[in-house]
C-alpha positions as a Markdown table, in Angstrom:
| # | Residue | x | y | z |
|---|---|---|---|---|
| 1 | Unk | 82.9 | 77.5 | 54.7 |
| 2 | Unk | 82.3 | 80.0 | 52.1 |
| 3 | Unk | 85.4 | 78.1 | 50.1 |
| 4 | Unk | 84.3 | 74.5 | 50.7 |
| 5 | Unk | 80.9 | 75.8 | 49.4 |
| 6 | Unk | 82.4 | 77.5 | 46.1 |
| 7 | Unk | 84.9 | 74.4 | 45.4 |
| 8 | Unk | 81.4 | 71.8 | 45.5 |
| 9 | Unk | 79.4 | 74.4 | 43.5 |
| 10 | Unk | 82.6 | 74.7 | 41.0 |
| 11 | Unk | 82.4 | 70.7 | 40.9 |
| 12 | Unk | 79.2 | 70.1 | 40.1 |
| 13 | Unk | 78.9 | 72.5 | 37.9 |
| 14 | Unk | 82.0 | 71.3 | 36.0 |
| 15 | Unk | 80.3 | 68.1 | 36.1 |
| 16 | Unk | 77.0 | 69.0 | 35.0 |
| 17 | Unk | 78.4 | 71.0 | 31.8 |
| 18 | Unk | 80.6 | 68.6 | 30.3 |
| 19 | Unk | 79.6 | 67.4 | 27.2 |
| 20 | Unk | 79.8 | 64.0 | 26.7 |
| 21 | Unk | 75.9 | 63.4 | 25.3 |
| 22 | Unk | 73.5 | 65.1 | 24.1 |
| 23 | Unk | 71.6 | 65.9 | 27.1 |
| 24 | Unk | 74.7 | 67.7 | 28.9 |
| 25 | Unk | 75.1 | 69.2 | 25.4 |
| 26 | Unk | 71.9 | 71.1 | 25.2 |
| 27 | Unk | 72.2 | 72.4 | 28.6 |
| 28 | Unk | 75.9 | 73.5 | 28.1 |
| 29 | Unk | 74.3 | 75.2 | 24.9 |
| 30 | Unk | 71.1 | 76.9 | 26.9 |
| 31 | Unk | 73.5 | 77.6 | 29.8 |
| 32 | Unk | 75.9 | 79.7 | 27.7 |
| 33 | Unk | 73.1 | 81.2 | 25.5 |
| 34 | Unk | 71.2 | 82.4 | 28.8 |
| 35 | Unk | 74.7 | 83.6 | 30.4 |
| 36 | Unk | 75.9 | 85.7 | 26.8 |
| 37 | Unk | 71.8 | 86.8 | 26.4 |
| 38 | Unk | 71.8 | 88.5 | 30.3 |
| 39 | Unk | 75.1 | 90.4 | 30.0 |
| 40 | Unk | 75.6 | 93.6 | 28.6 |
| 41 | Unk | 78.3 | 92.3 | 25.7 |
| 42 | Unk | 75.6 | 89.5 | 24.6 |
| 43 | Unk | 73.5 | 92.6 | 22.6 |
| 44 | Unk | 77.1 | 93.1 | 21.0 |
| 45 | Unk | 77.2 | 89.3 | 19.6 |
| 46 | Unk | 73.8 | 89.4 | 18.3 |
| 47 | Unk | 70.8 | 91.3 | 18.7 |
| 48 | Unk | 68.6 | 88.6 | 18.9 |
| 49 | Unk | 70.7 | 86.9 | 21.5 |
| 50 | Unk | 69.1 | 88.8 | 25.0 |
| 51 | Unk | 65.3 | 87.4 | 23.3 |
| 52 | Unk | 66.4 | 84.3 | 23.0 |
| 53 | Unk | 67.7 | 84.1 | 26.6 |
| 54 | Unk | 64.4 | 85.6 | 27.5 |
| 55 | Unk | 62.6 | 82.9 | 25.9 |
| 56 | Unk | 64.5 | 80.1 | 27.4 |
| 57 | Unk | 64.1 | 81.5 | 30.9 |
| 58 | Unk | 60.4 | 82.1 | 29.9 |
| 59 | Unk | 59.7 | 79.0 | 28.3 |
| 60 | Unk | 61.0 | 75.8 | 29.4 |
| 61 | Unk | 62.5 | 76.9 | 32.6 |
| 62 | Unk | 59.2 | 78.0 | 33.8 |
| 63 | Unk | 57.6 | 74.6 | 32.3 |
| 64 | Unk | 60.5 | 73.0 | 34.8 |
| 65 | Unk | 59.2 | 74.9 | 37.8 |
| 66 | Unk | 55.7 | 74.1 | 37.3 |
| 67 | Unk | 56.5 | 70.6 | 37.0 |
| 68 | Unk | 58.2 | 71.1 | 40.6 |
| 69 | Unk | 55.1 | 73.0 | 41.9 |
| 70 | Unk | 52.6 | 70.1 | 40.9 |
| 71 | Unk | 54.5 | 67.9 | 42.3 |
| 72 | Unk | 55.1 | 69.2 | 45.5 |
| 73 | Unk | 51.5 | 70.0 | 46.1 |
| 74 | Unk | 50.6 | 66.5 | 45.0 |
| 75 | Unk | 53.2 | 65.3 | 47.9 |
| 76 | Unk | 51.9 | 68.2 | 50.5 |
| 77 | Unk | 48.3 | 66.5 | 49.4 |
| 78 | Unk | 49.3 | 62.8 | 50.1 |
| 79 | Unk | 51.2 | 63.8 | 53.4 |
| 80 | Unk | 47.7 | 65.3 | 54.4 |
| 81 | Unk | 45.8 | 62.6 | 53.8 |
| 82 | Unk | 48.1 | 60.5 | 55.4 |
| 83 | Unk | 47.9 | 62.4 | 58.7 |
| 84 | Unk | 44.3 | 62.4 | 58.6 |
| 85 | Unk | 43.8 | 58.9 | 58.2 |
| 86 | Unk | 46.2 | 58.2 | 60.5 |
| 87 | Unk | 48.3 | 55.9 | 58.5 |
| 88 | Unk | 51.5 | 58.3 | 59.4 |
| 89 | Unk | 51.9 | 58.8 | 63.0 |
| 90 | Unk | 53.3 | 62.4 | 63.8 |
| 91 | Unk | 55.8 | 62.2 | 66.9 |
| 92 | Unk | 53.2 | 64.9 | 68.8 |
| 93 | Unk | 50.4 | 62.1 | 68.4 |
| 94 | Unk | 51.8 | 60.6 | 72.1 |
| 95 | Unk | 50.7 | 57.1 | 70.5 |
| 96 | Unk | 53.9 | 54.6 | 71.2 |
């Protein structure tokens, strides 16, 4: 099972990191900078590389995480409202 999971991860990363357009090229460059900045050899390549990798992890990545949290919160609130109003019937309601 772990081998199949590793194959799917490798396949997805290959498809995501092909530099076919501007977005995928930007993703490829930022991933390479973060990977090089997180390992000790990154300091030998450039002294600013760990700082750039940390900036990528702090600013753009945090913005994406906040978007997901806000969307999850909005979805949770809408589901609660639908359940309270009675639009969304749960399996425990007993009404057929």
